[in-house]
Backbone bond lengths (Angstrom), bond angles and torsions (degrees), N, CA, C in turn:
res aa  C-N    CA-C-N  psi(-1)  N-CA   C-N-CA  omega(-1)  CA-C   N-CA-C  phi
1 M - - - 1.429 - - 1.571 108.89 -
2 Q 1.289 114.79 138.30 1.444 120.62 178.66 1.373 119.29 -67.69
3 K 1.247 119.74 148.47 1.508 126.37 -174.06 1.541 106.03 -59.76
4 S 1.323 123.41 -41.18 1.376 122.27 -173.76 1.526 111.48 -68.05
5 S 1.348 114.36 -26.29 1.614 117.38 175.78 1.480 107.46 -79.64
6 K 1.450 121.66 -31.41 1.349 121.42 179.82 1.489 111.41 -67.01
7 Y 1.529 116.80 -38.93 1.430 120.56 176.61 1.583 112.43 -64.66
8 L 1.312 115.76 -29.50 1.396 117.06 -179.09 1.532 108.17 -76.79
9 F 1.252 122.98 -26.39 1.489 125.55 173.56 1.584 107.61 -76.84
10 V 1.229 125.90 -10.95 1.414 130.85 173.18 1.625 112.90 -96.08
11 V 1.265 114.35 -55.49 1.368 121.83 174.20 1.539 125.26 -60.61
12 L 1.317 109.38 -44.33 1.552 118.47 178.91 1.498 112.89 -62.01
13 P 1.440 121.73 -53.58 1.456 115.85 171.29 1.397 120.68 -52.87
14 I 1.383 120.13 -39.75 1.338 123.41 179.97 1.511 115.76 -62.91
15 V 1.416 114.25 -46.27 1.347 122.01 171.57 1.527 117.99 -56.03
16 I 1.408 112.28 -39.54 1.410 120.22 -179.23 1.518 107.27 -73.33
17 G 1.254 118.34 -28.44 1.426 124.15 -179.03 1.441 109.14 -74.65
18 L 1.323 115.70 -38.84 1.539 119.57 -179.86 1.578 110.49 -68.08
19 L 1.268 117.82 -41.08 1.298 125.36 179.31 1.581 112.44 -68.74
20 T 1.256 114.45 -40.30 1.522 118.87 175.00 1.502 106.59 -62.34
21 G 1.274 122.69 -48.91 1.324 126.41 -176.17 1.663 111.00 -58.85
22 Y 1.322 114.24 -43.21 1.390 116.57 176.73 1.454 118.95 -76.56
23 L 1.389 113.62 -40.87 1.456 117.34 -174.92 1.523 115.30 -88.30
24 F 1.287 122.88 -21.25 1.419 126.17 -170.72 1.518 104.72 -121.70
25 L 1.279 123.24 -68.73 1.541 126.86 -171.26 1.594 107.81 -55.50
26 H 1.259 122.88 -53.89 1.430 123.23 175.43 1.376 120.54 -53.76
27 P 1.377 121.64 -51.62 1.442 124.98 175.25 1.569 110.22 -62.85
28 A 1.303 117.47 -32.24 1.380 117.77 -177.13 1.529 112.83 -67.96
29 S 1.410 108.04 -48.07 1.416 113.75 171.71 1.483 118.89 -53.90
30 V 1.323 120.29 -48.07 1.417 127.33 175.59 1.589 107.46 -61.62
31 F 1.219 122.82 -38.67 1.563 124.28 175.46 1.399 105.42 -60.82
32 I 1.331 125.62 -53.11 1.430 127.47 -174.80 1.677 110.65 -60.47
33 F 1.297 108.55 -41.71 1.526 115.78 175.21 1.399 108.57 -53.65
34 Y 1.452 119.01 -60.29 1.361 124.73 -168.59 1.564 111.87 -66.90
35 L 1.315 112.73 -33.04 1.487 117.28 178.41 1.472 113.07 -68.75
36 F 1.376 116.12 -46.50 1.490 112.89 -174.38 1.563 113.22 -98.85
37 E 1.272 122.47 -21.97 1.454 123.11 177.17 1.524 114.78 -92.37
38 K 1.271 118.84 -37.92 1.329 118.71 -177.44 1.563 117.61 -114.02
39 N 1.340 111.12 2.98 1.443 125.66 172.46 1.519 109.98 50.20
40 V 1.356 113.55 47.50 1.414 121.87 174.10 1.575 107.39 -110.82
41 F 1.360 120.34 133.33 1.285 129.75 178.60 1.561 112.97 -127.10
42 D 1.366 111.98 55.84 1.469 114.67 172.12 1.512 111.06 -122.09
43 P 1.290 115.40 96.97 1.455 117.93 -173.62 1.540 118.70 -50.71
44 L 1.353 115.30 -42.09 1.419 113.92 175.85 1.471 118.20 -63.92
45 E 1.394 116.34 -36.61 1.428 123.27 175.44 1.552 109.74 -60.60
46 I 1.404 111.46 -43.22 1.429 113.77 -171.08 1.665 109.27 -74.15
47 I 1.308 113.98 -35.24 1.387 116.27 175.94 1.559 114.99 -63.21
48 R 1.410 108.79 -39.29 1.437 118.65 -177.19 1.596 108.16 -64.78
49 E 1.358 111.84 -40.59 1.554 120.05 175.35 1.443 110.26 -67.25
50 A 1.279 119.02 -44.22 1.648 118.42 176.20 1.407 112.83 -49.65
51 F 1.367 118.69 -45.59 1.454 120.56 -173.48 1.511 114.34 -90.11
52 S 1.363 116.91 6.21 1.456 118.35 -177.83 1.513 110.91 -78.77
53 F 1.262 117.47 168.32 1.534 120.17 -175.99 1.469 105.38 -69.96
54 V 1.339 131.14 -21.11 1.400 130.70 179.68 1.454 106.35 -59.42
55 H 1.214 123.36 -32.20 1.501 124.88 -169.94 1.511 107.48 -110.04
56 F 1.327 113.86 23.12 1.600 116.48 177.74 1.527 114.53 -59.14
57 V 1.340 112.91 -51.04 1.462 117.31 -179.16 1.559 115.44 -58.73
58 M 1.399 108.42 -42.01 1.444 114.79 -178.72 1.481 109.05 -66.27
59 S 1.309 116.11 -46.40 1.534 120.82 174.98 1.617 109.66 -48.03
60 L 1.323 114.34 -38.66 1.550 119.14 -179.73 1.417 107.95 -62.07
61 Y 1.300 117.31 -50.41 1.495 120.45 -179.65 1.533 115.03 -56.35
62 F 1.327 114.65 -42.85 1.588 116.96 -179.21 1.530 106.83 -72.94
63 T 1.259 118.48 -35.22 1.472 123.34 -176.29 1.688 101.29 -67.18
64 S 1.195 116.90 -42.15 1.570 120.86 177.06 1.574 106.68 -55.50
65 I 1.348 108.23 -54.40 1.483 111.98 -174.78 1.602 112.94 -55.91
66 G 1.275 110.75 -43.46 1.481 118.74 177.91 1.558 111.04 -64.09
67 G 1.260 115.64 -41.91 1.535 116.18 171.12 1.529 117.71 -64.45
68 I 1.328 117.13 -31.51 1.335 116.56 -179.76 1.604 111.73 -80.10
69 L 1.359 115.22 -28.95 1.537 123.79 167.39 1.475 108.39 -62.54
70 G 1.315 115.05 -49.17 1.560 117.36 177.02 1.569 114.69 -59.76
71 G 1.378 113.07 -36.93 1.496 117.29 178.58 1.519 110.88 -67.21
72 A 1.324 118.49 -35.97 1.359 124.11 177.67 1.566 109.11 -67.05
73 V 1.211 121.14 -39.58 1.484 125.71 178.70 1.387 107.14 -67.19
74 A 1.358 121.72 -39.82 1.481 125.48 179.33 1.471 111.02 -63.72
75 L 1.400 114.04 -49.49 1.480 117.72 174.32 1.502 114.93 -51.99
76 Y 1.341 112.51 -43.72 1.582 119.78 179.42 1.632 105.31 -59.44
77 L 1.320 112.94 -52.93 1.540 114.67 -174.35 1.580 110.47 -64.19
78 V 1.236 122.15 -34.41 1.439 120.79 -179.49 1.546 107.34 -72.39
79 T 1.426 117.02 -43.43 1.354 116.13 177.94 1.680 113.30 -57.33
80 L 1.298 111.23 -39.75 1.308 122.58 178.62 1.596 114.06 -60.76
81 I 1.282 112.71 -45.21 1.419 125.09 179.08 1.542 110.05 -63.60
82 N 1.403 118.49 -41.49 1.346 128.31 -177.92 1.619 108.27 -70.57
83 A 1.280 113.65 -41.74 1.439 113.34 -179.19 1.467 112.74 -71.07
84 N 1.394 115.81 -34.15 1.530 115.93 176.23 1.430 109.88 -66.74
85 S 1.333 122.36 -38.78 1.405 123.92 -179.14 1.532 107.72 -65.54
86 W 1.320 115.36 -46.06 1.475 113.56 180.00 1.584 113.08 -63.17
87 L 1.311 121.82 -41.33 1.432 126.34 167.96 1.544 113.32 -48.52
88 F 1.385 110.66 -53.96 1.454 117.60 176.99 1.488 115.43 -49.58
89 D 1.390 112.89 -51.43 1.515 121.46 178.92 1.459 109.02 -59.97
90 I 1.319 122.79 -42.34 1.476 125.93 -174.43 1.575 105.92 -66.32
91 N 1.315 117.05 -46.43 1.407 121.19 -179.46 1.587 111.71 -63.53
92 T 1.281 112.37 -45.27 1.543 112.90 173.66 1.531 118.32 -56.41
93 G 1.354 112.97 -38.42 1.378 119.95 177.45 1.556 113.95 -70.39
94 L 1.438 112.17 -37.47 1.465 113.51 171.99 1.515 117.58 -69.16
95 M 1.322 114.37 -27.32 1.583 115.10 173.11 1.498 110.17 -76.52
96 L 1.281 119.68 -32.18 1.566 114.69 175.55 1.494 108.09 -72.33
97 R 1.296 122.23 -37.09 1.478 120.47 -177.18 1.585 108.38 -74.81
98 H 1.272 117.27 -30.10 1.412 122.41 172.46 1.609 110.86 -59.56
99 N 1.293 115.15 -48.68 1.463 116.40 177.61 1.467 114.79 -63.78
100 Q 1.429 114.23 -38.59 1.391 118.45 179.67 1.636 108.69 -67.32
101 F 1.291 116.99 -33.07 1.371 118.16 -176.53 1.496 110.26 -71.65
102 K 1.330 117.62 -37.73 1.448 130.83 -175.88 1.621 104.11 -62.24
103 E 1.298 111.57 -45.13 1.575 119.62 -178.36 1.600 106.37 -63.19
104 K 1.423 116.14 -41.82 1.452 114.88 -175.47 1.569 107.38 -73.41
105 V 1.187 114.80 -34.81 1.567 120.74 176.87 1.527 107.19 -57.13
106 A 1.227 110.22 -57.04 1.660 114.62 179.92 1.561 107.69 -54.57
107 A 1.180 125.15 -33.17 1.436 129.35 176.92 1.488 112.39 -77.29
108 A 1.313 119.79 -15.41 1.418 127.40 -176.35 1.463 113.28 61.64
109 E 1.399 119.68 39.91 1.367 119.69 -179.85 1.663 117.89 -96.27
110 I 1.377 106.20 9.78 1.580 112.59 -169.99 1.568 106.10 -125.19
111 D 1.183 112.88 141.44 1.596 125.89 174.84 1.415 108.31 -83.68
112 G 1.361 128.22 102.55 1.314 131.77 -171.41 1.464 110.41 -63.98
113 K 1.300 125.11 -48.58 1.484 123.13 179.13 1.447 113.15 -56.98
114 A 1.464 116.92 -46.64 1.419 124.95 174.35 1.625 110.47 -46.19
115 V 1.336 103.65 -55.03 1.549 107.84 -179.21 1.528 112.48 -57.46
116 L 1.327 113.57 -45.13 1.537 114.70 -177.85 1.455 114.55 -61.33
117 Q 1.409 112.35 -38.62 1.456 114.39 175.30 1.426 122.52 -64.31
118 R 1.452 109.92 -28.95 1.426 121.38 -170.29 1.519 105.23 -86.12
119 I 1.195 117.32 -52.27 1.519 118.91 -171.60 1.437 116.41 -105.59
120 G 1.348 122.45 -6.79 1.393 127.32 176.82 1.557 116.46 -57.44
121 P 1.309 115.05 -44.99 1.570 115.83 174.37 1.502 113.40 -62.66
122 A 1.533 114.91 -42.33 1.397 115.17 179.46 1.418 117.09 -70.78
123 L 1.346 117.41 -33.38 1.424 124.69 171.62 1.468 114.92 -57.71
124 S 1.304 112.25 -36.86 1.532 122.03 -174.84 1.514 105.30 -71.76
125 K 1.290 119.20 -45.17 1.392 124.93 -179.38 1.650 110.79 -61.72
126 I 1.312 114.30 -47.21 1.406 115.81 175.46 1.525 114.75 -62.00
127 E 1.271 114.92 -36.88 1.492 126.10 172.84 1.475 111.27 -52.54
128 N 1.326 116.74 -48.88 1.397 126.45 -172.69 1.598 110.73 -71.56
129 S 1.456 111.53 -40.21 1.369 119.90 178.41 1.608 113.27 -64.21
130 V 1.264 113.73 -39.22 1.475 124.14 179.68 1.404 108.35 -67.19
131 E 1.415 118.26 -43.58 1.359 120.96 169.88 1.280 123.43 -58.76
132 M 1.329 117.40 -39.84 1.505 122.04 172.66 1.415 115.71 -60.78
133 V 1.336 119.51 -42.35 1.403 130.49 178.45 1.674 113.55 -66.65
134 T 1.379 107.94 -44.23 1.464 116.89 171.78 1.525 115.92 -59.73
135 N 1.363 115.50 -37.06 1.477 119.62 175.01 1.538 113.42 -75.82
136 Q 1.225 110.82 2.75 1.546 120.00 -178.88 1.493 113.19 59.00
137 S 1.314 118.94 32.98 1.461 125.42 174.59 1.505 108.04 -70.72
138 A 1.390 115.68 -24.54 1.479 117.08 -174.53 1.705 106.76 -100.57
139 G 1.277 119.00 6.75 1.465 122.48 -179.93 1.571 104.32 123.83
140 S 1.456 106.86 175.78 1.453 112.00 -174.21 1.503 112.12 -81.69
141 L 1.374 117.86 164.47 1.494 120.21 -173.73 1.547 103.87 -125.14
142 N 1.375 107.77 149.61 1.490 113.09 175.42 1.607 105.57 -88.30
143 M 1.300 114.47 178.96 1.377 115.55 179.06 1.575 119.99 -64.04
144 R 1.365 113.88 -38.20 1.457 117.53 179.62 1.637 109.11 -70.84
145 Q 1.216 114.31 -28.82 1.470 115.80 -178.28 1.522 105.91 -74.93
146 S 1.328 116.41 -39.28 1.488 115.55 177.06 1.468 113.68 -68.11
147 V 1.213 122.78 -32.92 1.436 122.79 169.20 1.420 111.64 -65.76
148 L 1.210 122.71 -43.71 1.592 122.15 -177.92 1.470 105.85 -65.71
149 L 1.355 122.53 -40.66 1.419 118.80 -179.13 1.627 113.20 -69.98
150 S 1.208 116.08 -30.74 1.504 122.11 175.60 1.487 109.92 -65.14
151 I 1.408 115.25 -36.88 1.400 119.34 175.88 1.550 111.78 -66.23
152 T 1.382 111.91 -43.18 1.355 117.81 -179.07 1.546 110.61 -64.84
153 K 1.318 122.93 -40.14 1.360 125.46 172.91 1.459 116.48 -62.29
154 Q 1.310 117.04 -27.74 1.492 121.10 -177.35 1.542 106.15 -82.77
155 N 1.412 113.93 -30.33 1.524 116.49 176.49 1.525 108.33 -67.23
156 I 1.286 116.63 -42.00 1.518 120.81 178.26 1.554 113.88 -59.38
157 E 1.400 108.10 -44.72 1.609 109.89 176.44 1.411 114.28 -70.08
158 N 1.457 120.73 -26.47 1.345 120.88 171.48 1.511 117.05 -67.47
159 L 1.337 109.06 -39.08 1.548 117.76 175.76 1.630 111.49 -59.63
160 Y 1.293 111.07 -43.32 1.450 115.81 176.08 1.423 112.61 -60.85
161 E 1.353 118.11 -44.65 1.421 123.84 -172.58 1.572 108.34 -63.22
162 I 1.455 110.90 -43.83 1.464 117.65 -175.95 1.571 109.46 -66.33
163 I 1.290 116.28 -45.06 1.414 122.54 175.16 1.636 109.86 -56.42
164 G 1.349 115.47 -51.27 1.328 118.69 -176.99 1.597 109.94 -57.27
165 S 1.290 111.66 -43.58 1.570 116.00 179.60 1.474 113.99 -60.73
166 L 1.432 112.86 -37.59 1.506 117.84 175.84 1.536 109.19 -64.38
167 V 1.158 122.99 -42.94 1.407 126.79 -173.06 1.563 110.47 -68.84
168 F 1.372 111.53 -48.92 1.463 121.75 171.10 1.607 111.49 -50.06
169 K 1.429 112.40 -50.09 1.463 120.85 -176.92 1.538 109.30 -55.12
170 E 1.397 109.41 -48.65 1.520 112.74 -177.01 1.512 116.10 -65.28
171 E 1.338 111.98 -37.74 1.440 119.12 179.95 1.574 113.73 -65.36
172 N 1.335 113.61 -36.13 1.460 123.79 178.14 1.603 105.40 -72.88
173 E 1.159 118.94 -44.49 1.568 123.60 179.19 1.590 107.25 -63.66
174 G 1.285 119.49 -32.10 1.465 122.38 -178.09 1.521 112.58 -73.47
175 E 1.287 115.69 -20.55 1.429 120.27 -173.04 1.595 112.25 -82.90
């Protein structure tokens, strides 16, 4: 993702938060105050009062609250973008290594049993972790994360298949 679009994911939520704080939270608090403390129910009068200079300091507080909430959303979005980018890079690397591994298997340069003993336990742990995330035990997933996890699951299945074919090939050659 380009830097300019990352900045957009930071600036836009903060601006929306600031505007929400000023245009909605502040008038809502003034409305509640006037309704329950002063027993006034004239919406136009309350809105006029909310945006008057008398409530300027109060409006700054609510604008700040909105900005902080917008900043939290921006932080979440940037973290999500970085996590997606990281997952994409990992899956790209896995696919590249998978293709290289397939080529070496085709050339029969690898001992299948040794590979199974060496990476089998780690592959099983990765598979269990991916399964846990896919089942949403660790929280909900967006569409891109689901796609990346399905690619990861497919890569794991492919590795099991390749290792299995290596072991089978060696067993048949030994007979």
